[in-house]
C-alpha positions in Angstrom: 49.1 11.1 6.8 51.1 8.2 5.5 54.5 7.6 7.1 57.1 9.4 5.0 60.7 8.2 5.3 62.5 10.0 2.5 64.5 12.5 4.5 67.8 11.1 3.3 66.9 11.0 -0.4 68.0 13.5 -2.9 65.4 16.2 -3.6 63.9 14.7 -6.8 63.6 11.2 -5.3 62.3 12.6 -2.0 59.6 14.6 -3.8 58.6 11.7 -6.0 58.3 9.4 -3.0 56.2 12.0 -1.1 53.8 12.6 -4.0 53.2 8.9 -4.6 53.2 7.7 -1.0 53.5 10.5 1.5 50.6 12.8 0.6 47.5 12.5 2.9 45.3 9.7 1.7 42.5 12.2 0.8 44.9 13.9 -1.6 45.8 10.7 -3.5 42.7 9.9 -5.5 41.7 10.2 -9.1 40.6 13.7 -10.1 41.9 15.3 -7.0 43.9 18.6 -7.4 47.5 18.3 -6.0 49.1 21.1 -3.9 50.7 23.9 -5.9 54.5 23.7 -6.4 55.0 26.4 -3.9 52.9 24.8 -1.2 54.5 21.3 -1.7 58.0 22.7 -1.9 57.5 24.4 1.5 55.9 21.3 3.0 58.9 19.0 2.3 61.7 21.6 2.0 62.6 21.3 -1.6 62.7 24.0 -4.4 59.6 24.8 -6.4 61.6 23.8 -9.5 62.1 20.3 -8.1 58.3 19.9 -7.5 57.7 21.1 -11.1 60.1 18.5 -12.5 58.5 15.7 -10.5 55.0 16.8 -11.6 56.2 16.9 -15.3 57.8 13.5 -14.9 54.5 12.0 -13.7 52.5 13.9 -16.3 54.8 12.4 -19.0 53.8 8.9 -17.7 50.1 9.7 -17.8 49.7 9.8 -14.0 49.1 13.5 -13.6 47.5 16.2 -15.7 49.2 19.6 -15.8 47.3 22.6 -17.1 48.4 26.2 -17.3 46.4 28.2 -14.7 44.2 25.2 -13.9 46.5 23.3 -11.6 47.7 19.7 -11.4 45.3 16.8 -11.1 45.5 13.0 -10.7 44.6 11.1 -13.8 45.5 7.8 -12.1 45.6 7.5 -8.3 48.6 5.8 -6.8 46.4 3.1 -5.2 45.2 2.1 -8.7 48.8 1.7 -10.0 50.0 -1.9 -10.1 52.4 -2.3 -7.1 51.9 -5.9 -6.1 55.5 -6.7 -5.4 56.9 -5.8 -2.0 60.7 -5.7 -1.8 62.1 -5.8 1.7 65.3 -4.0 2.6 67.0 -3.5 5.9 68.4 0.1 6.3 68.9 -0.1 10.1 72.4 -1.5 9.8 75.3 -0.3 7.7 78.5 -2.0 6.7 81.4 -2.0 9.1 83.5 1.0 8.7 80.8 3.3 7.3 80.4 6.2 9.7 78.0 8.0 7.4 74.5 6.7 6.7 74.7 8.3 3.2 76.2 4.9 2.0 72.9 3.0 2.3 70.6 5.9 1.6 72.4 6.7 -1.7 71.8 3.2 -2.8 68.2 3.5 -1.7 67.9 6.6 -3.8 69.1 4.7 -6.8 66.5 2.0 -6.2 63.7 4.6 -5.9 64.7 6.2 -9.2 64.8 2.9 -11.0 61.4 1.9 -9.7 59.7 5.1 -10.7 61.5 5.7 -14.0 60.8 2.1 -15.2 57.3 2.2 -13.7 58.2 -1.2 -12.1 55.3 -2.6 -10.0 57.4 -2.7 -6.8 57.3 -1.1 -3.4 60.3 -0.9 -1.1 59.5 -1.8 2.5 61.9 -1.2 5.3 62.3 -4.5 7.1 63.9 -4.5 10.6 64.7 -8.2 10.3 68.3 -7.8 11.5 67.6 -5.1 14.1 66.4 -7.4 16.8 68.4 -9.9 18.8 65.6 -12.4 18.7 64.3 -11.7 15.2 66.3 -14.5 13.4 66.1 -16.9 16.4 62.3 -17.3 16.3 60.6 -18.8 13.3 57.4 -17.1 14.3 59.0 -13.7 14.3 60.8 -14.4 11.0 57.5 -15.5 9.4 55.8 -12.4 10.6 58.6 -10.1 9.3 58.8 -11.8 5.9 55.0 -12.1 5.5 53.9 -10.7 2.1 57.5 -10.0 1.1 58.0 -10.9 -2.6 61.7 -10.1 -2.8 64.5 -8.9 -0.6 67.7 -6.8 -0.9 70.4 -7.9 1.5 72.7 -5.2 2.9 76.1 -6.3 4.1 75.9 -7.4 7.7 77.2 -10.1 10.1 73.7 -11.5 10.0 73.4 -11.6 6.2 74.1 -15.4 6.0 71.4 -16.2 8.6 68.8 -14.0 6.7 69.8 -15.5 3.4 69.1 -19.0 4.7 65.7 -17.8 6.0 64.9 -16.3 2.5 66.0 -19.5 0.7 63.9 -21.7 3.0 60.8 -19.6 2.0 61.8 -19.4 -1.7 61.9 -15.6 -1.6 64.0 -14.2 -4.4 66.8 -12.1 -3.0 69.8 -10.1 -4.2 72.9 -9.0 -2.2 74.9 -5.8 -2.2 78.3 -7.3 -2.9 79.0 -11.0 -3.3 77.6 -12.9 -0.3 80.5 -15.3 -0.4 83.7 -16.0 -2.3 83.2 -17.7 -5.7 79.6 -16.4 -5.8 78.5 -15.8 -9.4 74.8 -15.0 -9.1 72.3 -12.7 -7.4 74.4 -9.7 -6.4 75.5 -6.2 -7.5 78.9 -5.0 -6.5 81.5 -2.4 -7.3 84.5 -4.0 -9.0 86.7 -3.9 -5.8 89.3 -6.2 -7.4 89.9 -4.0 -10.5 89.8 -0.8 -8.5 92.3 -2.1 -5.9 94.5 -3.5 -8.6 94.7 0.0 -10.2 95.5 1.6 -6.8 98.2 -1.0 -6.0 99.8 -0.5 -9.4 99.8 3.3 -9.0 101.6 3.0 -5.7 104.1 0.5 -7.1 104.8 2.6 -10.2 105.3 5.7 -8.1 108.1 4.0 -6.2 106.3 3.4 -2.9 108.2 0.8 -0.8 106.1 0.2 2.4 102.4 0.1 2.0 99.8 -0.1 4.8 96.2 -1.5 4.3 93.7 -0.6 7.1 90.5 -2.5 7.6 88.0 -2.8 10.4 87.0 -6.1 12.1 83.8 -6.5 10.1 85.7 -5.9 6.9 88.2 -8.6 7.8 85.8 -11.4 6.9 83.8 -9.7 4.2 84.1 -10.8 0.6 84.4 -7.2 -0.6 87.6 -6.8 1.4 89.0 -10.2 0.2 88.5 -8.9 -3.3 90.1 -5.6 -2.3 93.2 -7.3 -0.9 93.5 -9.7 -3.8 93.4 -6.9 -6.3 95.7 -4.7 -4.3 98.3 -7.4 -3.9 98.2 -8.1 -7.6 98.6 -4.4 -8.4 101.6 -4.0 -6.0 103.2 -7.0 -7.6 102.8 -5.7 -11.1 106.3 -4.2 -11.0 109.6 -6.1 -10.5 110.5 -4.5 -7.2 107.2 -4.8 -5.4 106.5 -2.8 -2.2 106.2 -4.5 1.2 102.5 -4.7 2.4 101.3 -4.8 5.9 97.6 -5.2 6.9 96.3 -3.8 10.2 92.8 -4.4 11.6 91.4 -1.3 13.4 88.6 -1.0 15.9 86.1 0.5 13.4 86.1 2.7 10.3 86.1 6.0 12.2 88.6 8.8 11.8 89.7 8.3 15.4 90.5 4.6 14.8 92.5 5.4 11.7 94.5 8.0 13.6 95.1 5.8 16.6 96.4 2.9 14.4 98.8 5.1 12.5 100.0 6.8 15.7 100.8 3.4 17.2 102.6 2.3 14.1 104.8 5.4 14.2 105.4 4.9 17.9 107.1 1.6 17.2 109.5 3.3 14.8 110.4 0.0 13.2 108.2 0.2 10.1 106.9 3.5 8.7 104.7 3.3 5.6 105.0 5.6 2.7 101.5 4.8 1.4 98.2 3.9 3.0 95.0 2.3 1.6 92.1 2.5 4.1 88.8 0.8 3.3 86.9 3.7 4.7 87.4 7.4 3.8 86.9 8.4 7.5 89.8 6.2 8.7 91.9 7.5 5.8 91.2 11.0 6.9 92.4 10.1 10.4 95.6 8.7 9.1 96.2 11.9 7.1 95.6 14.2 10.1 97.9 12.1 12.3 100.6 12.1 9.6 100.5 15.9 9.5 100.7 16.1 13.3 103.8 13.9 13.2 105.4 16.3 10.7 105.1 14.1 7.7 104.4 15.6 4.3 101.3 14.3 2.4 101.8 13.2 -0.3 105.5 13.7 -0.3 106.4 11.3 2.5 103.0 9.5 2.6 100.2 8.9 0.1 96.7 8.3 1.5 93.7 6.8 -0.3 90.2 6.1 1.1 88.2 3.2 -0.3 84.5 4.1 0.3 83.9 7.4 -1.5 81.5 8.8 1.0 83.0 12.3 0.8 83.8 13.0 4.5 85.3 16.4 5.7 89.0 16.5 4.7 91.7 18.3 6.8 92.0 21.9 5.8 89.3 21.3 3.2 91.8 19.5 1.0 90.3 16.6 -1.0 91.3 13.1 -0.1 92.0 10.8 -3.0 89.2 8.1 -2.8 87.9 5.1 -4.6 84.4 6.1 -5.6 81.7 3.5 -5.2 78.9 3.8 -7.8 76.3 3.8 -5.1 73.2 5.2 -7.0 74.0 2.9 -9.9 74.2 0.0 -7.5 70.6 0.8 -6.4 69.4 0.9 -10.0 71.1 -2.4 -10.9 69.7 -4.1 -7.8 66.2 -3.2 -8.9 67.0 -4.3 -12.4 68.2 -7.7 -11.2 64.9 -8.2 -9.2 62.8 -6.9 -12.1 64.3 -9.5 -14.5 63.9 -12.3 -11.9 60.4 -11.4 -10.6 58.7 -9.7 -13.5 60.2 -11.3 -16.5 60.4 -14.7 -14.9 64.1 -15.1 -15.9 65.0 -16.7 -12.5 68.3 -16.2 -10.7 70.5 -13.6 -12.3 74.2 -13.4 -13.0 76.1 -11.2 -10.6 76.8 -7.6 -11.8 80.2 -5.9 -11.3 80.2 -2.1 -11.7 83.4 -0.2 -12.7 85.1 2.0 -10.1 86.8 5.3 -10.6 88.9 7.5 -8.4 88.4 11.1 -7.2 92.0 12.3 -7.3 92.8 14.8 -4.6 95.9 16.2 -2.9 96.7 13.2 -0.7 98.4 11.4 -3.7 101.1 12.6 -6.1 100.3 13.7 -9.6 102.2 10.6 -10.9 99.9 8.4 -8.8 96.8 10.4 -9.9 97.7 9.9 -13.5 97.6 6.2 -13.0 94.4 6.4 -11.1 92.7 8.4 -13.8 93.1 5.6 -16.4 89.8 4.3 -17.7 88.7 0.7 -17.2 89.4 0.0 -20.9 93.0 1.4 -20.5 93.5 -0.7 -17.4 92.3 -3.9 -19.2 94.9 -3.3 -21.9 97.7 -2.8 -19.3 96.7 -5.8 -17.2 
């Protein structure tokens, strides 16, 4: 049986991936009858309705034939479909501060959806280029890893710059998740961290917050995304006449424990107690919230807390944390779109794409702050 790596995908994408690539080779040929919806749903642990939707989706594209009572058959075997472009992607590492692997796999799910819905002749290949200490040191190893790769999607990583140079030397088109460097204008897809952070800073300032803490992890300290976050946040805080004080603290990582420890240490000094916190990761924001409650502070009365990754961790007492939601699935779709225009339409390097952010407004911020955070991007553009 072909190796199937879709465990972290949503049910529709996982089923689609399995039908096209995970079925045994003998079950993927023209004229062959596919498993019934009940059999396949049991095999990969999805609902029969999901399997029916996938079968219908492929039948609408002329790939399968569905007949009442006669079963579902291949009209066109996957091997005969045009899939000559291999797109490498490294999912072995995740951005600093992301305790949950859902971040990368939700983007991957968006990529899969775009490929299959657009019938793009592309195949994603997990490339463990950055997973080996020696991989980027040996030209022989790099050549072997990048052999037959037509394009590459760069995940944020300390090794991204090295890998980007390797790709440029071999003229392999590549697109980055988030700008790879400040002033970059091409070949990336990113949430609009600047605009989202501006909106948050403005909400804190208009609500009368006076001492604001920004928490980032070491890897975030040098990333372009955090530079954009800070620039937008500072601009938002300074959008009122009496701007709040801002302090930035670097924590060990993006975990709940690191967020709690940093906030506990800050309270122990008793010289500067924040009344609002913006943490780049939702997990570290949750740690701050829990530590504030242990210290007898009221959230959001004494302290507002906002997470910046939108990965939906478990909140204290099942209360929802206010979070900046990253459009992860849309990022995956746009990444494939950029490579499709570059590789298939021969349009060359592509302008960078910024995607609007929105906030999931919970109980860790006041209603006045939530009103500001619910503003649409159009309303924010008129204000700013």
